N, C-alpha and C positions, 0 to 999 in steps of 0.2 A: 504437602512435606512443611511441617510445623516449623516457623523460626522463630525462637526467644522472645519474648518482647524486652530489649531494653532503651535504657533512656537516653535521650534527646542528647548528642556533644556538642560541643562549640566546633563550628567547621577546622580544621587543620590542628586545632593544637591540640584538642581531649582525644586521649586515649581508644572513647569508648566509641562501639558504635551508635548509628541514630536508628532510632524506631524502625519496623518496617512500614506503619503508615507514612514515614519521612521520605524513608527510601523509596515508596510506591509515589509521593507528591515530586518529586526529582526527576522518577523515572517517567510522571508520563508527558513529563515538559517535551520529552525527545518524539513521544508520539505525537505532537501538536506540529512540532520542526519539519519531521520527513512529511508528511500530509499537507503541509504549507508551502515545501520544495515540488511535492507532485503536482500538486494541482497548478502549480505556477505554468507546468508542461503545456497546460491548455491556452493560456497565453503566449508563451515564446512562440508555437508553431505559429500561428497566425501572424506573429510579428514578422518571426524569420522564413516563412514563405514571400509576403511580401517585401522586405527587402532584398533576396537575393532571387525572387521572383522562381521560384521553384513548382516543378508541376507539384501534386499531394500524394504521389508515392514517394519522394524527396522529401516534401516536407514530414510525413510521418516518420521518417528516419529519426524523428525525435524522442517520440514513443517507444519507437525498436529498439533505439539503439539505448535506452533509460531500463526500459524492461530485460532486455538482453543483457544487463549489466548482473538481472538478478539469478540469471540462470549461470552465466559462467564466473560470478565470483562470488556465490556461496560456500562455495566447498572452500576456496582460499580465506574466506571471510571465517571460515568456521574454527579452519587451523588456528587463525589468527587469536580469535575468542578463546579456543579450546590453550594457547600457550599462555596469552595474556590473563586471562580469566573478564567475569561479566563486567567488572566495573571499568579496568584498562580497554578493554574491548569498546564499551560506552566511548571512552574520550579518544581512543583512535577512531573510532566510526565520524566521529565529530571534528575532528580537525581532519580526516583524509574528504568529506562534504566540503568542508571551509575551503581547503588548495581548490576543486570543483568551482567551488561558487566562486573563488579571487580568480580563475584563467578565463572566468568570462571579458576580465579587463583586457589581457593579451588577445581574447580572440575579435574581438569588435575591433582594438588597433588593425591587424591582421588583415580586418574583414572577410574572410574567409568561412565559408559556411561549416566546414570539414573540421575548424577549431573550433566551433561553435559544439559541436558533436565529442570530439576531444573530452573538453575539458565536462562534458554533460554527464559522461562515462565516469571520470573521477566522482565528479557530484555522485551519483547513482551507485558507485561501488561506495562509499561512505556511508551513505542511505542502507545499504546491502549488509555493512557490517554493524550498523543499526540494529536492522530487524533483526538479523543471528542473535544480536546478543541481551538485546531488549525485551524479546518478547519471553521467550523462557523466563528472565531473570524478574520480568513482571507478577508469571504464571507461580514461581514459583517462591515467592515473597507472602508466604502464608502456609494456610490448610489448602491441603490438595483440594478438597471439597469444594475451595468457592477460588479456584484458581481463573475459569472463566469469567467469572462476574469481574473479580479483577485488573482483567485482557482485555474484557468489554468496557471496562468505565477508559480505562486507557485509550483504546479507540476513540472513543468518542471524543476524546480529545483532539486524535487523529482526523474525524471528520470535522472540527470546529475549522482544524489547519487548511479540509479542502476548501473550507465554505468562504473563507477569509480571503484566499491566497487573488483570485481571481479578481474582486474589489482591490486588495492591492498591486497586483499586475497592470490591469487595468488602466488605475490612475495613472500611474509611475513608467507604464510600457508604452500602452496603448493612447494616452494621454494626446494624441494629434494623430488626425486622420490621416493614414497613411497611404502614400498616390499609388495609384496603378500604375503597369508596366508602358503603357501610353503618353500617360501625361509625363511619365519621367522622363522619356523618348523626345520628350516637348521642348524639355528643358534645356537649357544649354549646356555646353559638356561643364562646364566648371560647375555647374550650378547641379547638376547628375553626380559630378563628385561628392561634394558638398552634403548632397541629403543622402548618399547611402549612407558616408560616413555619418553623421549624425543621428542615422536610423539606428543604425548598428552599436552607435554607441550609446543608444541611450538604454541599453540594457545594464552598462557599467555602474551605476550609481547604486541600483536594486541587488543585483549582487552583491556591490561588494560591498554594501551592507549586511546582506546574509553571512556575509562569511564573518564578516565579525562578529554578528551573533552567534553563528555556530561557534566559534572559538573561545566567546566569553563564553557560552555553554559547555563548553569542554571546561574550563576552568572551573563554575562552578560546581560540575559534577566532582572534578577534582576536591574540591575543598571539603567533599561531605565524606565519611569514614562511611560507606554503603556497606551493609553485610554483604560477602564474598560471594557466600553459598557452594563455596570449593567444595565442598559434598557431591554437588553435583554436574562438576567439571570432568576436563578430562584427566586432570592435575588428581582426582581421586580414582584415576581406573589404572591398574597396574596390571591388567588384561592387556592393554593398548587394542581396546574392540576396534573395528573400522566399519565404514555406513553401513556395508552387506551386515552385518552386528545389528545395527539399528532397523536394516529392514527383516529382517528375520521375527521381528517382533510384526504379527498382522495389522494392527490397530495402528502403527507405523507406517507399513505400507499403504494402506485404505484411509489413513488420515495424508498422506500425501499427493495421491487422487483424489479425496476429496476437495482439498487446496485447489490441486489445479481446477478441477469443473467449477466452483464455487468463484475462483478468480474471474475466470473465463465467462461464467454466467453473467454474473454482476459486470466486466468491459462490456459485454455482447450490448447490452439491454441498454447502459448507457450511450456507445457507441451509436448504434442504430435508432434510439431513440428521436431525432431531431425528422429522421426521412419517416419515420413509421406516422410518428403524430400527423407529417404533414400528406402521409396519404387520404387523397379525398373519400375516402370510405372509412375512418378512423375521424384525426380530428381536421383536415382539411387549410390546415392553422400555415399562417408564414414561419419558413425557419427561425428569426426572431423570438416570434412569442411562442414557436416550442422551447427555444433555449429555456425559458423562464420553469417550463414542466422540467426539465433537467436537474435546473435547481432546486426545486421541486424533490427531485427523488433523492438527492446528497442529502436535500435537510432531511426527509425521514431516515436517513440512514443515520444521523448523527441522533436525533428522539428516541428513534429508534437504538439508539444502544445506550443513553442515559438510563432508558427504563431497563432494557437488557440489561444489566449491570445489577439491578436491585431483583430482577424478576431469576436471574441466575444463582442469586446466592438464597433464594427461596424454596427455589424447586428444581430435580436434577437436571441437569446443562441436557442430557443426551436424548431427554424429552422433549426438552423446547429446540433445538436443534433441529429434532425430527418433525415437530409440528410446524415448527417458520419455513421448515423446505415444503413439506406439504400446503402451507399457506401460499406460498409462489406458484407451485404447482397447480394449485384451483384458480389463482389470478391470472395463469400465461394460458391455464384452458379457457376462460374466458375471453383473454385479448385473441386465444383463434377461432372462438365463436362470434364473439359479438363486433360491436361498431361503435362510431359516435363515441359522445360522453362515456359510456362504461369500459371501453378499450383505453381512449385516456388515463381516467385515474387509475384504472386497473394498472398498467402500466406502470404508473410512478408510485402505487403503492407497493409494488414489491420491492423499491428501497428499504419502506418500512421491516420487512423481512429482511432480509439480503444482513440488516445489524449486524445480531449476535455473531453469525456464521463462521466469518472469517476467526477472531477469539476462542471462538468454543470449537473451531474442529483443533486448532492451534496446542491448547491446554490439555486436549483431551489425547488427542497422538504422540506429548511428549508426558505421558502419565506412568509414574513408575519405572522411570529408566535410568534414573542416578546421574555416573556419570557418561552413558551415550546422549544423554539432553542436546549437548551442542551437537553429534553428530546426525539425530532428529530436524532440529531444528535448522541445520543448514540444508537440508534435503526441502522440509517445509517450506522454506525462503526461494529455493529452489522452484517449485510448483508454483512460482507465482508468475512465471513464464506459459502462464494459460492465459491470463490478459490477453496475449499476444499472440494465441496458435486457436482457441475459439471464437472468437471475431473471425479471423481469418476465413476460419470453417463455415461460420453462417454468413456469411457474406457468399462465399461460393454457393452456399444452399440458396438462397434468395435470387440469386443471379438464376436458378433452373429453376425454382418452385412458388419464388415473388417473397416481396418482403414476409408480409401477411404471415405467409405460413412457415416460414424458415424460423419460427421462433418453437418452434419441437423441439428445437436442439437446447435453448436452455430448460427446457422443460425435461430434457432427459437426464442435465446434468442435476436437478434439482430429485428427482426422484433418485440417482446415486446417494445423494446428501440424504435422504431418508433411509437409506441403507446405511451410511456410516452411522448415523445417531443410534439407530436401532440396534445394531448388530457389528458392525466394524469395529466399534469403537471402544469396542471392551477389553482392556487388556489380557493375552493367555503368554505366558512363560511361552520363550521363544525356543528354536529348537535347539538344543547343544548350549542356550544360556539360561544365567538366571533372572526369575521372572523382577 
């Protein structure tokens, strides 16, 4: 959907809309921020687990709450964005996330795990609204044939956020040694209370800073007269189509499944990588050393997204998507058959080829939808729940046939993505709908 080039305005005072390039630069800051907030959970989990002496099941409620918000709030977020439009939807998402981050202050004061989870759910709801608004907005900011390239570039900034957040959280939240339950019990009662209070409150400063940053970013977005792209919102939909109308387009339905399987495969691989690399027949390494390879996995994804942004502007996105998925099928095949360093570097390299998948699937799935774009975007963001479902299934499979062989499940996920790239992503007129 070509967007006419217009001069850059001075913020808030000019009636001139900024150019698509400037609008893209503003939008990509959002991708960095939600990547940062999402990755910060990896620091929050061990911290809260130690503070509240949680078992692993209760500690993982952090991720369950976070990903659960995508599933539960995607449709309401879609309605909100449809009502407000893309720009106001983005501002609303930032402010909701800011309220969630601010909620960590009273949560720490209350010193209850459930209060932290409630604040995290509000924070994740704001990020869900941002995802529903910003992903299609970036895809629509220019010619349709380069939508995948723009979205991949924005996702590269998301990866930068996921890389920096653990360093930030480790320095500010995990800067002191957390005592074990036995060590805490050995302290006098008054010192136990003081210690737990101090540890719970150690998240107050960082999340208060994030709340302020989110609010300032909302003001920053508000100051720019971004292109409204109203022709691709429900405000331009005189027929008032439903979610089912969006799913009647085969490339949308197949795209929802592709996002589900992609996110599931990516999260499964990263979640089980430490255990996999600790196996005697693969890396046989310590868990601490294995985390360095997990970092390399996400680093490969960031590098791949920067490179992929250029590649997608030069080559057909459908072929590149299928080719990258095929590369991961081959790599996982090597992992299933090999051992030692070959297996170690093979599993890390899958991050490189994961890089373009989410933005490319997303942009292909909303192609030529016009006012149905919001509906499809909500469905695609809801499909991120694959990040909760597929890892659970692979864990169950690993218990039955072993961790090594369980990687056959991500292989199946990538095979589906090959199908989507070659066949399922091609727009067709939905039955009873205009194309």
